[in-house]
C-alpha positions as CSV (number, residue, x, y, z in Angstrom):
1,M,109.0,79.1,81.6
2,T,106.0,77.9,83.6
3,Y,104.7,79.9,86.4
4,A,106.5,77.7,89.0
5,E,109.8,78.1,87.1
6,T,109.3,81.7,86.8
7,L,109.0,82.1,90.7
8,D,112.0,79.9,91.1
9,Y,113.9,82.1,88.9
10,L,112.8,85.2,90.6
11,Y,113.7,83.8,94.0
12,A,117.1,82.3,93.0
13,Q,118.2,85.1,90.8
14,L,117.4,88.2,92.8
15,P,118.4,89.2,96.3
16,M,115.2,89.1,98.6
17,F,115.1,91.0,101.6
18,S,112.5,89.0,103.3
19,R,114.8,85.8,102.9
20,I,118.2,87.3,103.4
21,G,118.0,90.7,105.1
22,A,120.0,93.8,104.6
23,A,122.2,92.4,101.8
24,A,119.1,92.7,99.4
25,Y,118.6,96.3,100.4
26,K,119.5,98.8,97.5
27,E,120.3,102.2,98.9
28,D,119.2,104.1,95.8
29,L,116.4,104.3,93.2
30,H,118.6,103.8,90.1
31,N,117.5,100.2,89.4
32,T,113.7,101.0,89.8
33,I,114.1,104.1,87.6
34,A,116.2,102.1,84.9
35,L,113.5,99.1,85.0
36,C,110.6,101.7,84.7
37,E,112.2,103.5,81.9
38,S,112.7,100.3,80.0
39,L,109.0,99.7,80.3
40,G,108.0,103.1,79.2
41,N,107.5,104.6,82.7
42,P,104.1,102.8,83.5
43,Q,104.1,104.5,87.0
44,K,103.2,107.7,85.1
45,K,100.1,106.3,83.4
46,F,97.9,106.0,86.6
47,K,96.9,107.9,89.7
48,S,98.4,106.7,93.1
49,I,98.4,107.0,96.8
50,H,101.6,106.4,98.7
51,I,101.8,104.8,102.3
52,A,104.7,104.4,104.5
53,G,105.0,103.9,108.2
54,T,106.4,101.4,110.8
55,N,103.1,99.7,111.6
56,G,99.7,99.9,110.1
57,K,100.5,100.6,106.5
58,G,99.3,97.4,105.4
59,S,95.8,97.7,107.3
60,V,95.5,101.3,106.0
61,S,96.4,100.3,102.4
62,H,93.7,97.5,102.3
63,M,91.1,99.7,104.0
64,L,91.8,102.5,101.6
65,A,91.7,100.1,98.6
66,A,88.4,98.6,99.9
67,I,86.8,102.1,100.2
68,L,87.9,103.3,96.7
69,Q,86.6,100.1,95.3
70,T,83.2,100.3,97.0
71,A,82.9,103.8,95.8
72,G,83.3,102.5,92.2
73,Y,86.8,103.2,91.4
74,K,89.0,100.6,89.6
75,T,91.6,100.2,92.3
76,G,95.1,98.7,92.2
77,L,96.8,97.6,95.4
78,Y,100.4,96.9,95.8
79,T,101.6,95.6,99.2
80,S,104.5,93.3,100.5
81,P,105.4,90.9,101.7
82,H,103.0,88.2,100.6
83,L,101.8,85.7,103.1
84,K,100.9,82.6,100.9
85,N,100.9,83.4,97.3
86,F,103.4,85.8,95.4
87,R,100.4,87.4,93.4
88,E,98.9,88.8,96.6
89,R,101.4,91.6,96.1
90,I,99.6,92.9,92.9
91,K,96.0,93.2,92.9
92,V,93.2,95.1,91.1
93,D,89.8,95.2,92.7
94,G,90.8,92.5,95.1
95,K,91.8,90.1,92.4
96,M,95.3,88.9,92.2
97,C,97.4,89.4,89.0
98,E,97.4,86.3,86.7
99,E,100.2,83.7,86.6
100,D,100.5,84.3,82.9
101,F,101.2,87.9,83.5
102,V,104.1,87.2,86.0
103,V,105.5,84.8,83.5
104,E,105.2,87.0,80.5
105,F,106.6,90.1,82.4
106,T,109.6,88.3,83.7
107,E,110.5,86.8,80.3
108,K,110.2,90.5,78.9
109,I,112.6,92.2,81.5
110,K,115.2,89.4,81.6
111,P,117.7,91.4,79.6
112,Q,117.3,94.3,82.3
113,I,117.6,91.7,85.1
114,D,120.8,90.5,83.5
115,L,122.2,94.2,83.0
116,L,121.0,95.8,86.3
117,Q,121.1,92.7,88.7
118,P,118.1,94.4,90.7
119,S,116.6,93.1,93.9
120,F,113.5,90.9,94.2
121,F,111.5,93.9,95.5
122,E,112.7,96.3,92.7
123,V,111.5,93.9,90.1
124,T,108.1,93.3,91.8
125,V,107.6,97.2,92.0
126,A,108.1,97.6,88.2
127,M,105.8,94.4,87.8
128,A,103.0,96.1,89.7
129,F,103.4,99.4,87.9
130,E,103.2,97.8,84.5
131,Y,100.2,95.7,85.7
132,F,98.3,98.8,87.0
133,A,99.0,100.7,83.7
134,R,97.8,97.8,81.3
135,H,94.6,97.6,83.6
136,Q,94.1,101.4,83.4
137,V,93.3,101.5,87.1
138,D,91.6,104.7,88.3
139,V,93.8,104.8,91.2
140,A,96.5,102.5,92.8
141,V,97.2,102.4,96.6
142,I,101.0,101.6,96.8
143,E,102.7,100.6,99.9
144,T,106.3,101.1,100.7
145,G,108.4,98.1,101.5
146,L,111.1,99.4,103.9
147,G,111.6,103.1,104.8
148,G,110.5,105.7,102.2
149,R,113.1,107.9,100.8
150,L,115.1,105.2,99.2
151,D,112.2,102.6,98.9
152,S,111.8,101.4,95.4
153,T,108.1,102.6,95.2
154,N,109.4,106.0,95.6
155,V,109.4,106.9,92.0
156,I,105.7,107.6,91.7
157,M,104.1,111.0,92.0
158,P,101.1,110.4,94.0
159,E,98.0,112.4,94.5
160,L,98.4,111.9,98.3
161,S,101.3,110.8,100.6
162,I,100.5,108.9,103.9
163,I,102.6,108.1,107.0
164,T,100.8,105.9,109.4
165,N,103.2,106.1,112.3
166,I,106.9,105.9,113.5
167,G,108.5,103.3,115.6
168,Y,111.7,101.3,116.2
169,D,112.1,98.8,113.3
170,H,114.9,98.0,110.7
171,M,117.1,100.3,112.6
172,N,120.2,98.8,111.0
173,L,119.0,100.4,107.8
174,L,116.8,103.3,108.8
175,G,118.6,104.9,111.7
176,D,118.7,104.2,115.5
177,T,116.4,107.1,116.7
178,L,112.8,108.0,116.0
179,Q,113.8,111.1,114.3
180,K,116.1,109.3,111.8
181,I,113.5,106.8,110.9
182,A,110.9,109.7,110.6
183,F,113.1,111.3,108.1
184,E,113.5,108.2,106.0
185,K,109.7,107.8,106.1
186,A,109.0,111.4,105.4
187,G,111.0,110.9,102.1
188,I,107.9,110.0,100.3
189,I,106.5,113.6,100.8
190,K,106.6,115.2,97.4
191,Q,106.8,118.7,96.0
192,N,103.2,120.3,96.4
193,I,101.5,117.0,97.0
194,P,99.5,116.8,100.4
195,A,100.6,114.5,103.1
196,V,98.6,112.9,105.9
197,I,100.3,111.8,109.1
198,G,98.4,109.2,111.2
199,E,100.0,109.0,114.5
200,V,102.5,111.6,115.6
201,I,104.6,112.2,118.7
202,G,106.9,114.9,119.9
203,Q,110.0,113.5,118.5
204,T,108.7,113.0,114.9
205,K,106.2,115.9,114.5
206,P,109.1,118.5,113.7
207,V,110.6,116.2,111.2
208,F,107.4,115.9,109.2
209,E,106.7,119.6,109.4
210,S,110.3,120.4,108.2
211,S,109.9,117.9,105.3
212,A,106.6,119.1,104.2
213,K,107.7,122.9,104.5
214,A,110.7,122.1,102.2
215,K,108.4,120.5,99.8
216,N,105.7,122.9,100.0
217,A,103.5,120.1,100.7
218,Q,100.2,120.7,102.8
219,L,100.6,118.6,106.0
220,T,97.5,117.2,108.0
221,F,97.6,115.2,111.3
222,A,94.7,112.8,111.3
223,Q,94.6,112.8,115.1
224,H,93.8,116.5,115.2
225,N,90.8,116.0,113.2
226,F,89.3,112.7,114.3
227,Y,89.2,110.7,117.5
228,V,87.6,107.5,118.6
229,Q,84.9,108.2,121.3
230,D,84.0,104.6,121.9
231,F,84.6,101.1,120.8
232,N,83.9,97.4,121.7
233,F,84.2,94.0,120.2
234,E,81.2,92.0,118.9
235,H,81.1,88.9,116.9
236,D,84.6,89.2,115.5
237,Y,84.0,92.8,114.6
238,L,85.5,96.0,116.0
239,K,82.6,98.4,116.5
240,V,83.9,102.0,116.5
241,E,82.3,105.5,117.1
242,V,84.5,108.2,115.6
243,V,84.1,111.9,116.0
244,D,84.8,114.3,113.3
245,K,86.1,117.3,114.9
246,R,85.7,119.7,111.9
247,K,81.9,119.0,111.9
248,D,81.4,117.8,115.4
249,E,79.7,114.7,113.7
250,H,79.6,111.1,115.0
251,Y,80.0,108.2,112.8
252,K,79.8,104.4,113.8
253,Y,81.6,101.7,111.9
254,N,81.8,97.9,112.1
255,L,85.3,96.8,111.1
256,D,86.0,93.2,110.3
257,L,89.6,93.7,111.4
258,P,89.1,93.4,115.1
259,G,92.5,94.2,116.4
260,V,92.3,97.2,119.0
261,Y,95.3,98.7,117.2
262,Q,92.9,99.4,114.2
263,I,91.6,102.3,116.3
264,K,94.6,104.4,115.2
265,N,94.5,103.2,111.7
266,I,90.8,104.1,111.0
267,I,91.4,107.6,112.1
268,T,94.2,107.8,109.5
269,V,92.0,106.3,106.8
270,L,89.1,108.6,107.5
271,E,91.5,111.6,107.2
272,V,92.8,110.2,103.9
273,V,89.2,109.8,102.6
274,H,88.4,113.4,103.6
275,Q,91.5,114.6,101.7
276,L,90.5,112.6,98.7
277,Q,87.0,114.0,98.8
278,I,88.6,117.5,98.8
279,K,90.5,116.5,95.6
280,G,87.1,115.4,94.1
281,R,86.8,111.8,94.7
282,K,83.2,110.9,95.1
283,I,83.2,108.8,98.3
284,E,80.0,108.8,100.6
285,Q,79.8,107.6,104.2
286,H,77.8,104.5,103.0
287,H,80.9,103.6,101.0
288,I,83.1,103.9,104.0
289,Q,80.7,101.8,106.3
290,T,80.2,99.1,103.7
291,A,83.8,98.6,102.9
292,L,85.1,98.7,106.5
293,K,82.7,95.8,107.1
294,K,84.1,93.7,104.5
295,V,87.8,94.7,104.1
296,K,89.1,91.1,104.1
297,H,86.4,89.9,101.8
298,I,87.1,92.8,99.2
299,T,90.8,92.9,99.4
300,G,91.9,89.4,100.8
301,L,93.8,90.8,103.8
302,H,95.0,88.5,106.4
303,G,97.0,88.2,109.6
304,R,95.7,91.1,111.6
305,W,94.4,89.6,114.8
306,E,92.8,87.1,112.7
307,K,90.9,84.1,114.3
308,I,91.6,80.9,112.3
309,K,90.1,78.3,114.7
310,D,87.7,78.0,117.7
311,N,87.8,75.9,120.9
312,P,90.5,76.7,121.5
313,T,90.7,80.1,120.0
314,V,93.7,80.4,117.6
315,I,94.7,84.0,116.5
316,V,97.4,84.9,114.0
317,D,99.0,88.4,113.9
318,V,101.9,89.7,111.9
319,A,103.1,92.0,114.9
320,H,106.9,91.7,114.7
321,N,108.4,94.7,116.3
322,V,108.1,96.5,119.8
323,D,105.2,98.8,119.0
324,G,103.3,95.9,117.4
325,I,103.9,93.7,120.3
326,K,102.8,96.4,122.7
327,Q,99.5,96.5,120.7
328,L,99.0,92.9,121.0
329,I,99.6,93.0,124.7
330,E,97.1,95.7,125.0
331,Q,94.6,93.4,123.0
332,L,95.2,90.5,125.3
333,E,94.2,92.8,128.3
334,L,90.7,93.5,126.8
335,I,89.7,89.9,126.0
336,S,88.9,87.0,128.0
337,Y,90.7,83.5,128.1
338,N,91.8,81.0,130.5
339,E,95.7,80.2,129.6
340,L,97.7,81.9,127.0
341,H,99.8,79.9,124.5
342,L,102.2,82.0,122.5
343,I,103.8,80.6,119.5
344,I,106.7,83.1,118.4
345,G,109.4,83.2,116.0
346,F,111.7,86.1,114.7
347,V,114.2,87.0,112.1
348,K,117.7,87.1,113.2
349,D,118.6,90.7,112.1
350,K,116.2,92.0,114.6
351,D,117.1,92.7,118.3
352,V,114.4,90.6,120.1
353,S,115.5,91.6,123.7
354,D,113.0,94.6,123.9
355,I,110.3,92.5,122.6
356,L,110.9,89.5,124.8
357,S,111.0,91.9,127.8
358,L,107.3,92.9,127.0
359,L,105.8,89.3,126.8
360,P,104.0,87.9,129.8
361,K,106.0,85.4,131.9
362,T,102.9,83.4,132.7
363,A,102.2,82.3,129.2
364,N,103.1,78.9,127.6
365,Y,105.7,79.5,125.0
366,Y,106.5,77.5,121.8
367,F,109.8,78.8,120.3
368,T,110.0,78.2,116.4
369,K,111.1,79.8,113.2
370,A,110.0,80.4,109.7
371,Q,111.7,78.4,107.0
372,I,113.8,81.2,105.5
373,P,117.6,81.7,105.7
374,R,116.8,84.9,107.6
375,A,115.0,83.3,110.4
376,L,116.3,83.3,114.0
377,N,117.0,79.7,115.2
378,E,114.5,78.5,117.6
379,K,117.0,77.3,120.1
380,D,118.8,80.6,120.1
381,L,115.4,82.3,120.6
382,A,114.5,80.1,123.6
383,E,117.9,80.8,125.0
384,T,117.4,84.6,124.9
385,A,113.9,84.2,126.1
386,N,115.1,82.3,129.2
387,Q,116.9,85.4,130.3
388,Y,113.5,87.0,130.6
389,E,112.0,84.1,132.4
390,L,109.9,83.1,129.4
391,K,109.8,79.2,129.4
392,G,108.7,76.7,126.9
393,K,109.3,74.2,124.1
394,I,111.3,74.3,120.9
395,F,109.9,73.4,117.5
396,E,111.6,73.3,114.0
397,D,108.4,74.7,112.4
398,V,105.2,76.8,113.2
399,N,102.9,73.9,112.4
400,S,104.6,71.4,114.7
401,A,104.3,74.1,117.5
402,L,100.6,74.8,116.8
403,Q,99.8,71.1,116.6
404,D,101.5,70.7,120.1
405,A,99.6,73.8,121.5
406,L,96.4,72.5,120.3
407,T,96.9,69.2,122.1
408,H,97.8,70.8,125.3
409,A,95.3,73.8,125.3
410,D,91.8,73.5,126.8
411,K,88.9,75.0,124.9
412,D,88.9,78.2,126.9
413,D,92.6,78.9,126.1
414,L,93.9,81.2,123.7
415,I,96.8,80.3,121.1
416,L,98.4,83.3,119.6
417,I,100.9,83.1,116.7
418,C,103.1,86.3,116.1
419,G,106.6,87.6,115.7
420,S,107.3,87.4,111.9
421,V,105.2,87.8,108.7
422,F,106.9,84.8,107.3
423,L,105.9,82.7,110.3
424,I,102.4,83.7,109.9
425,G,102.5,83.0,106.1
426,E,103.5,79.2,106.9
427,V,100.4,78.5,109.2
428,N,98.4,75.6,107.5
429,Y,95.1,76.9,108.8
430,L,95.4,80.3,107.2
């Protein structure tokens, strides 16, 4: 098969959560374990760091990978979903896996695919593990897909487990309370393996403490040890001054991910780096400062408060749940613009009412959808938005919406595209 034929085969043969939703979610690790065993358990051949969380896990994963790579470690990075190219999911030192590898791997495990009928995600996880083992990475940063306890990535034995935060998302699969969602995410905490929690609240802290105690895992809360004393925006950078409470030392960083929500993520990253230093990783302050200034360049991360055009400014952001949208609104309050043009689209298995209730009534709205079966119809979205006094136009795809917004926006206006990772992935300018 060619690479294009291989992707067609994977998309057609295997249930894919990003396209069809809950029907693709497998509630056990049987298939992943079987796939890995058929490959000789590649996940046991490299060291790893495991990251879960409702929001921020993508940013934290990429920041950590950038820091480890800058410090001289050969670094694997597995994330999902991809924005433009399937191979974005599997990288070593910032470079995507080769098309030939995807073809060869898929041919190799076709008998297992026929036998197990795994999900798309289960196959890509096994593919990533095989790739990292072949390339003999020093460490691989592994981001969970959904949840933690039953996530396909949860067959690794990492040197560190990280949970960025807990919020309401995928409640149909993970539970309808923060405690239930935290329990699922805490499922990545392993016996005797240290765990770092990024952002903790009263409802979730006891869940993490209980899980860590049961596994005899050392538990650290990042916000107990670091805090941001000051921040500002300058030339598409987030300039941050962080205090290490252990040493009462101040550090300054320029981060090329300028979303204000990265303030929480950088604290998580710094605590993780501290724990890795304790475990013997040679990471210096200058590695951290260099890496954070070039995360996008080093790792290829996109879609986090990313400016893709000037005059008018066009921003894309993959925020797609209540907490993510709240953070975007906080960002909007910190920057200057004339009028706001909001291009939004969501998936249909998400209750969008809570999100729509947060959005500003004064913005100009462009209701659209990603070109996947799971997308919420733009007319249905507009109808629901109407109930919250959000008025606008309807478009069948995001680029039609963007073109209309560019036509009607003045140079001092702001155009923001958000609501779905898949919507962002279809933006032509990206």
